[in-house]
C-alpha positions in Angstrom: 4.6 92.7 65.6 4.2 96.1 63.9 1.9 98.5 65.5 0.0 99.1 61.7 -1.0 95.5 61.9 -3.9 93.7 63.7 -4.9 90.9 64.8 -8.1 90.5 65.1 -10.9 91.2 62.3 -14.4 92.1 64.5 -15.3 95.9 63.4 -13.1 96.3 60.7 -13.6 97.7 57.9 -13.4 95.9 54.3 -11.0 97.7 51.9 -11.2 97.4 47.8 -8.7 97.4 45.5 -9.9 97.6 41.9 -8.0 98.4 38.9 -9.3 100.9 36.1 -10.4 98.3 33.7 -12.3 95.8 36.1 -13.6 99.5 38.0 -17.5 99.9 36.1 -18.0 95.7 36.3 -17.4 96.3 40.4 -19.1 99.4 40.7 -22.3 97.8 39.6 -22.0 94.4 41.5 -21.7 96.7 44.9 -24.7 97.7 46.6 -25.3 101.5 47.5 -22.2 102.6 44.5 -24.7 105.5 43.6 -22.1 107.6 45.6 -18.9 106.1 44.4 -21.0 106.6 40.3 -22.2 110.2 41.1 -18.1 111.6 42.4 -16.6 110.0 39.2 -14.6 106.6 40.6 -13.1 105.1 37.9 -10.4 102.8 39.5 -7.6 105.9 38.6 -4.2 104.8 40.4 -4.4 106.5 43.9 -8.4 107.3 43.8 -9.9 106.4 47.3 -14.0 106.4 48.2 -15.9 105.2 50.0 -19.2 102.7 50.3 -22.3 103.8 52.2 -23.7 102.1 54.5 -27.9 101.8 54.8 -27.5 104.6 58.0 -25.0 106.2 56.4 -21.9 105.6 57.3 -19.1 103.5 55.8 -19.7 100.4 54.7 -16.2 99.8 52.7 -13.4 102.0 51.1 -12.1 101.4 47.7 -8.9 102.3 46.5 -8.0 102.7 42.2 -5.5 100.6 41.1 -5.3 102.3 37.5 -3.7 100.5 34.7 -0.8 99.5 36.3 0.1 96.3 38.9 2.2 98.1 41.6 2.4 95.5 44.0 2.8 98.3 46.5 -0.4 100.1 45.9 -2.1 99.5 49.3 0.5 101.5 50.9 -1.4 104.9 49.7 -4.1 103.4 51.8 -2.3 103.1 54.4 -1.2 107.3 54.1 -4.5 108.8 53.3 -7.3 106.5 55.5 -8.6 108.1 58.9 -7.7 106.4 62.1 -9.2 102.8 62.2 -9.1 98.8 61.7 -9.2 97.8 58.1 -9.1 94.1 56.6 -8.8 92.9 52.7 -12.1 92.8 50.9 -11.5 92.6 46.9 -8.1 92.9 45.8 -6.0 91.2 43.0 -3.7 88.8 43.8 -0.9 90.7 42.8 -1.2 93.5 45.6 -2.8 91.2 48.5 -1.4 88.8 50.9 1.9 89.2 52.7 2.7 92.4 49.7 -0.6 93.8 51.4 0.7 93.9 54.6 4.3 95.3 53.7 2.3 97.9 51.6 0.7 98.9 54.5 3.5 99.3 56.7 5.6 100.8 54.0 3.0 103.3 53.7 3.7 104.4 57.5 7.0 105.1 56.9 7.8 108.8 57.6 11.5 109.7 58.1 11.1 112.6 61.2 14.3 113.0 62.8 14.4 116.8 62.2 10.6 117.4 60.9 8.0 115.9 62.9 4.9 114.4 61.1 1.7 113.5 62.0 1.6 110.1 62.9 -0.3 107.2 61.1 -3.2 105.8 63.0 -4.7 103.3 60.3 -4.0 99.5 60.7 -5.0 96.5 58.4 -6.2 93.2 59.6 -2.8 90.6 58.9 -4.2 88.7 56.2 -4.8 85.3 56.2 -1.9 83.2 56.0 0.3 85.9 56.1 3.2 85.4 58.8 3.0 89.6 60.5 5.9 89.3 62.9 7.8 88.4 59.5 6.7 90.9 57.5 7.0 93.2 60.5 10.8 92.3 60.7 11.4 92.9 57.3 9.4 96.6 57.7 11.7 97.6 60.5 14.9 96.7 58.9 13.9 98.4 55.2 13.0 101.3 58.0 16.2 100.7 59.9 18.2 101.4 56.4 16.0 104.2 55.3 16.5 106.5 58.7 20.1 105.8 58.3 20.7 107.2 54.6 18.6 109.5 55.4 20.4 111.0 57.9 22.4 114.0 56.9 26.4 113.9 57.5 26.9 115.6 60.2 25.0 113.8 62.4 26.1 110.3 60.0 29.5 109.9 60.1 31.8 106.7 60.7 31.3 107.0 64.4 28.0 107.2 64.1 27.6 104.3 61.8 29.8 102.2 64.2 26.6 103.1 66.8 24.0 101.9 64.6 25.8 98.5 64.0 26.7 97.9 67.6 23.0 98.8 68.6 21.4 96.2 65.9 24.2 93.7 67.2 22.6 94.2 70.6 19.1 93.6 70.0 20.6 90.0 68.3 23.4 89.1 71.1 26.1 89.4 68.0 29.3 90.2 68.1 30.9 93.9 66.9 34.9 94.5 66.2 36.0 97.7 65.0 39.8 98.1 63.7 40.6 102.0 63.4 43.9 103.9 64.1 47.3 101.9 63.2 46.3 99.4 63.3 43.5 100.1 60.1 46.8 101.9 58.1 48.7 98.5 58.4 45.9 96.1 57.9 43.4 97.6 55.6 45.6 100.5 53.7 43.3 101.3 51.3 40.5 102.5 53.5 43.1 104.2 55.9 44.1 106.3 52.1 40.8 107.1 51.8 39.6 108.5 54.9 42.9 110.5 55.6 41.4 113.5 54.7 38.8 113.4 57.2 39.2 114.4 60.4 36.7 111.6 61.2 38.5 108.8 61.7 38.1 105.6 59.4 37.7 102.3 60.1 36.1 98.9 59.3 33.4 97.7 61.7 32.8 93.8 61.8 29.5 92.2 63.0 29.3 88.6 63.4 26.3 86.3 64.5 25.2 82.4 64.1 26.3 79.0 64.8 30.0 78.6 63.3 29.2 75.0 62.2 27.1 76.4 59.8 27.7 77.9 56.2 29.5 80.9 55.9 27.8 83.9 54.7 29.6 87.6 54.2 28.2 90.4 53.4 30.4 93.6 52.9 28.6 97.1 52.6 30.0 100.5 51.0 30.0 102.7 54.4 30.9 106.0 52.3 29.4 108.5 54.8 29.6 111.5 52.6 31.9 111.6 49.6 33.0 115.2 48.5 34.7 113.3 45.5 38.0 114.6 47.4 40.7 116.2 44.8 38.6 115.0 42.0 35.7 117.3 43.5 31.9 116.6 42.4 30.0 119.3 41.3 27.7 121.2 43.8 24.6 119.2 42.4 25.9 115.7 42.5 27.3 116.5 46.0 23.7 116.9 47.1 22.4 113.2 47.8 25.7 111.9 48.7 24.6 111.3 52.3 23.6 108.2 50.8 26.9 107.1 50.0 26.7 104.8 52.2 23.5 102.9 51.3 25.2 99.7 50.7 26.2 99.5 54.6 22.8 100.8 55.8 21.6 98.0 53.5 23.9 95.3 54.6 22.8 96.2 58.1 19.7 95.9 57.3 19.8 92.1 55.5 21.7 91.5 59.1 18.6 92.4 60.9 16.5 89.9 58.9 18.6 87.2 58.9 19.0 87.5 62.9 15.5 87.9 64.0 14.8 85.4 61.6 17.3 83.3 63.1 19.1 81.2 59.5 20.7 78.7 59.8 24.0 80.4 58.9 27.5 82.0 60.0 26.5 85.3 58.9 29.8 88.3 59.3 29.3 91.7 57.9 31.9 94.1 57.1 31.3 98.0 56.7 34.3 99.7 56.0 32.8 103.3 57.5 35.1 106.3 56.0 34.2 110.0 54.6 35.9 111.6 51.8 37.6 114.5 52.2 39.5 117.6 51.2 42.2 118.5 53.1 45.9 118.5 52.9 46.0 115.3 54.6 43.4 113.9 51.6 44.9 111.6 48.9 46.3 112.6 45.6 45.6 111.7 42.0 48.3 109.5 41.4 49.5 108.6 44.8 50.3 104.8 44.8 48.9 102.4 47.7 49.3 99.0 48.4 46.1 97.4 49.4 45.6 94.8 52.5 46.2 91.9 49.8 49.0 93.1 48.2 48.2 95.0 45.4 49.5 98.3 44.6 46.9 100.6 43.3 47.4 104.1 42.0 45.1 106.6 42.8 43.8 107.9 39.0 40.8 109.7 40.7 39.8 110.2 44.0 36.4 110.0 43.3 36.7 106.2 42.5 37.2 105.6 46.1 34.3 102.9 46.6 36.0 100.6 45.2 39.0 100.8 46.9 37.5 100.5 50.5 35.9 97.5 48.7 38.7 96.0 47.9 40.7 95.6 51.6 37.3 94.5 52.9 36.9 91.9 50.3 40.2 90.6 50.6 39.7 89.8 54.1 36.0 88.1 53.6 37.9 86.6 50.7 40.9 85.3 53.1 37.9 82.7 55.0 36.4 81.6 52.1 32.5 82.0 52.8 30.4 79.8 50.4 28.5 83.0 49.9 29.8 86.6 49.4 27.8 89.2 48.9 29.1 93.0 48.7 26.6 96.0 48.0 27.4 99.2 47.2 26.1 103.0 45.7 29.7 102.4 43.4 29.0 103.7 39.9 27.0 106.2 38.2 27.5 104.4 35.5 25.3 101.7 37.0 22.8 104.7 37.1 22.6 105.1 33.5 22.7 101.5 32.3 19.4 100.2 34.3 17.9 103.9 35.8 17.2 104.2 40.1 14.6 101.3 39.7 16.8 98.1 38.4 19.6 97.9 40.1 22.8 95.9 38.1 24.7 93.0 39.5 27.7 90.9 38.8 28.7 86.9 39.5 30.0 84.2 38.0 27.9 81.9 39.7 24.9 81.5 37.4 22.6 79.1 40.1 22.9 82.1 42.0 22.1 84.8 39.9 19.1 83.0 38.2 17.7 82.5 41.8 18.6 85.9 43.0 16.7 87.5 39.8 13.4 84.6 40.0 13.4 85.6 43.9 13.6 89.6 43.2 11.4 89.6 40.4 8.7 87.5 42.7 8.7 90.0 45.5 8.8 93.4 43.4 12.6 93.7 44.7 13.7 93.8 41.5 17.7 93.4 40.1 18.9 92.6 36.6 22.3 90.8 36.1 24.9 92.7 34.2 28.5 90.8 32.6 31.8 90.9 34.0 33.2 91.3 30.7 36.7 89.9 31.7 37.3 91.6 27.9 37.3 94.9 30.1 39.8 93.5 32.6 42.8 95.5 30.1 41.3 98.9 31.5 42.5 98.2 34.8 45.9 98.5 33.7 48.4 101.4 35.3 52.2 102.1 34.5 53.3 102.4 37.9 51.1 99.4 40.2 49.6 96.3 39.6 46.2 98.3 38.7 44.1 101.6 38.8 41.4 103.0 40.4 40.1 104.8 37.6 39.6 103.1 34.7 41.3 103.7 30.6 38.0 103.6 29.1 35.0 105.7 28.9 32.5 103.0 28.5 31.1 100.2 31.1 32.0 101.8 34.1 29.7 99.4 35.8 31.5 96.8 34.5 34.9 98.2 35.1 34.3 98.6 38.8 32.8 94.9 39.0 35.9 93.8 37.8 38.3 95.9 39.9 36.7 94.5 42.8 37.1 91.0 41.2 40.8 91.6 41.8 40.3 91.2 45.5 38.2 88.0 45.4 39.9 84.3 44.2 38.8 82.1 47.0 35.5 82.4 47.4 32.9 79.5 46.2 30.4 82.3 45.3 30.5 86.5 44.8 28.6 88.9 43.8 28.4 92.8 43.9 25.4 94.6 44.1 26.0 98.0 42.9 22.9 99.8 44.2 21.4 103.9 44.0 20.2 103.3 47.6 17.8 106.2 46.9 13.9 106.5 45.3 13.6 109.5 43.1 10.5 109.7 42.0 8.0 109.0 44.8 5.4 105.9 44.8 3.1 104.7 47.4 5.0 103.5 50.3 7.9 104.7 48.3 8.8 108.5 49.5 11.8 110.3 47.8 14.8 109.5 49.8 16.5 106.5 51.3 15.8 103.0 50.1 17.5 99.5 51.1 17.5 97.8 47.4 18.0 94.3 47.1 18.1 93.9 50.7 14.4 92.1 50.7 15.7 89.8 47.8 19.1 88.5 49.2 17.3 88.2 52.3 14.9 85.8 50.9 17.2 84.1 49.3 19.0 83.4 52.7 15.8 82.1 53.6 15.1 80.0 50.8 18.9 78.3 50.9 19.2 78.8 54.8 16.1 78.4 56.5 14.8 76.3 58.8 
């Protein structure tokens, strides 16, 4: 269990969480609340105040929740409270129980590889009925994904991403295999084409785990460790956060860690095409044509639409094995961010039951996703005059949809396929969610897999 969670409640200090609308009534019920009233405690979001005991010590703490219903509000207490052991007191249902425990752990996260921070020593007694091991497993894998995304590209290239996958696999007795060099160019030509401009060799990383006779679930994660845009060079402002372009890979590793740690009854396969999209004399050019693994020819209309190229080869491989469920996760389009923002990533699927389950579960656990349509009316935008497909649609709208349709051309045998277009990034700091890398959708996908394949 994570060290920030405690098992013993003896001598633990109560922690109350109070919404602004309930603050006045709540204060009237408390003994010795005069100091809180005098200090102006109104339940404002993030306000943290102590209730004194008869001896002048601290009997309890109160955290203001404001007017909202942030399920991770208690992360603020983990971030601010002094060292000690705390237990939940009066807390609204929306931020209690397992949400409280996860929020507490999220409040302890910091990326300190290059800049050391003070360790947070406040501990929370695991709430009654909450599986502390499960919450710890989820948090630790979220932090793995955050760390991978937050690591700058000079320390997180294709080799380092492979190393991270191998470390995770070793912890769970999973198998890892890697295709690179001539074998990659022969069998995964689009992955090789995107990575050929960098001296950091591209590769396809595969992790396999589970019961061979169990339902097969395959996860594919985009692993562009840095994206310059290639010859269609990004402006500097757009390039500043491109270390996060391997966020899909980080996310599928997080899901894999949760699945393997929980020992779900499935046959898990993870595919990560890992590349760096660079500018050099060897880089692919606009107008180049490549034959994909599936046999479809692809004209490069824009070298900055590289993510769908590497995913195409990985999806074609995954599709050949006809998994019961195939999910790809990628930081694919700016259009997705324009459509739904940074906090509500869209996903695409033709499987109505899967879509309903994913939205229901994501909403329930505060890891929301929103379904956008795979509108077939835009299929003709993918055409090329010289090849089967063009990776840059001849259409200025619906960019997230046309990108999903492009990927769909490489999936034809799988029973159920879904594509998530995530930001892998938090741009507005909130409790437990500092600005930086994030594994959007990882908890929702894991919860869905647990619901379907849990023991």
